[in-house]
N, C-alpha and C positions, 0 to 999 in steps of 0.2 A: 496556598496560592489561590487567592480569590479571582474568579473568572479567568482561568488560564486560556491561552490560545495554543495552537499547534507549535508556535514558535518558542514556547516555554519548555519544550521537551528535547531530550537528546536520545540518540540511539548509537548503536555500534555497527559500523559498516561490516560487510561480510568478510573483509580482509582484516578485521580487528581494530581498525582505526575509528576514533570518535567521529560521529556524524551529528552536527548541530542542526536541528530543525530551525533554530533561530537564524542561522546563516542563510536560510531560504526565505527570509522575510520579504513580503511583497510579491511572492510567487504563488501560483496556483499549484496545489499538490494533489496528486492522485495516489493514495496510500492503499496498498493491496496486500492481503495475506496470501502467499503463494505456496505451491507444492510442485515437486518435480515428477510425481507419479500419479497424477490425478486426471480424470477425464477432462478437466478444464485447463490442464497444463498448456495446450496449444494457444491459450490466451496470451502467453508470453509474447508471441509474434505480434498480436494486436497492440499489446501494451508498449512494445518497442516502437511500433509504427506511430502511436500517439506521441511518444517521447521525441522521435525524429521529426514529426510534423509540427509540433508545438513548442519545443524546448526554447527556440529563439524568441518566442513570444512570452515565455515565463512559466511554462508548465514543467513540473518536476514529478516524474513517476518514481515512487519509492516502493520497492518490494520487500516484504518481510516473510521469509520462509517460516512455516510452522508444520510440525509433525503431528498435530493434534487430531487430525481427521483421517481415520483409516490408516495411520502410519505412512502417509503418502509422501513424506519428505524425510526419510531416515538418514540421509547422508550427512557428512560433515559440511561445514561451511565451504571448505575448499571444493568438495565434490559438487555441492549445489551450484557454486559459482561457475565451475567448469561446465557442468551440464547446461546451464542457462546460456552461457556464451557459445558453446559448440552447437547446441541444437536449435537455439532461437536467436542467436546474435545479440543477446541482451547487453546493452551498454548503459541502461538507466541504473541509478543507484540501487543496489541490493544490500540489505542489512543482514546481520547475523540472525540465526534462527531464534525465534521468540515463542512464547506462549501468548495466545490472544484471549483465552478464557481462564476462569478459575482464580484461585488465590495467588497464583504466581504469574498472572497475566502482566505483560509489560505495561508500565504506567501510561504510555501513549495510547495503547489499545484500550485500557480502562476508560480513559478520557473520551476516545472516539465513540465507544459504545454508549457512554452516558450522553454525549452530545446528540447522537442520532441513533436512537434505539431502532431495532428492526420491527418486523411485522408484529402487531398487537403489543407493542411496547417492550418486547423482549430485548435484553441487552446482549445476550450471548451471540457470538459469531457461530453460525450454523455449519459452515463448510469453507473449504479453500476458495480463494478468489473473491471474497467479499471485498468491496471497494468503497472508499470514502473520498469524496471530492471536497477539498478544502480551498476556500477562497483566499484572495490576496490579503484579507483582513485576519487570516489565521483561524477562521471559524468554519465548521463543517457545513457545507451546503447540502450535501445529499449522500445517502448510503445506498449502495447498489448490491443486489443479490449476485451470487456466484454465476448464475446463468445469464446475467446482463453482460453482453460482450463488450470489449473495449470500443468497438466501432459504434455501438449504441450510445456511448457516452460523448461522442464528438460534439453534438450541439450544446450540451451542458458545459463542456470544457470551453468551447468557443465563447459562450455567454460569460463564463467566469473570467476568461482572459480579457474580455472586452470591458469588464467593470472596473 
């Protein structure tokens, strides 16, 4: 696939249904690796607020649970889905649990890391709640660290939605 965009990838929703990123064409995506038992887990509330505030303007928040960092998302997809809904009112699309690093990393996450490497050019995801903002053209605009709160992304999201 020469020069792929985010729209060239597919995922599996947390309920097991196919989720085509191509169906999101023309929207701004905020893609996040999540965990249910992490110090950053309260960011679910802020991510949901971004989804509620900007979804009618074309933002789609997409969560990808991962158990790679400190074993902080050990549950099944059903357990994770229930946890997010009950504790944080999550209604944005959540995907099935994936790996974001290593040989078995999900192809989307391999592409995201290559598109926007982290500090000093490292591609590895360092921890839960690393975020990627993808523009309407399907290209990664920016990568954010786990400690970058959803609220801190608002101006960048506004700019991406306006373009």
